[in-house]
C-alpha positions, 0 to 999 in steps of 0.5 A: 490535512493535505493541500489540494496541490499535495493531494494532486501530486500524490494521486498522480504518483499513485496512478503511475504505481497502479499502472506499473509505470516508472516512479523516481526514488525521490517520488517514492520517498515523498510518498512514503513520508506522506503515508507515514503521516497520513493514514488515508495516504497509506490506504491509497498507497496500499490500494495502488500496489494491490491494483498493480498486483491484480493486473497480473492475476485473475480476479478472485472474490477473496482478493477483491474483499481484501482489496476493498478492506485495504488488508492482506499482503502485497506479496501474493506468495506470502503466507502466515506461519504460526511459528512467526512472531506476530510483530513480524507480521506488521513489519510492512505496516505504517509507522502509526501501527506500533507494538504497545 
């Protein structure tokens, strides 16, 4: 559970990410650490990155659906190839999502 101070700090960093503003390396490390520990923070980070991508792209119903479900790639040029290992598909996932 996040304290109100941590939550406010995380939200402020995420807002800057979503707006494309500068975020220090230390802030990124802190955010990554919190996202690895808390699934909610990971979802917030994913959403902030998608908001940044959407600023440069026209709104698309499929992109809106993916954003609302917190799924999909953060790289707009990526696509899945069937010959790839399924484990590689999850490389960018939070650490709590692991191979069994």
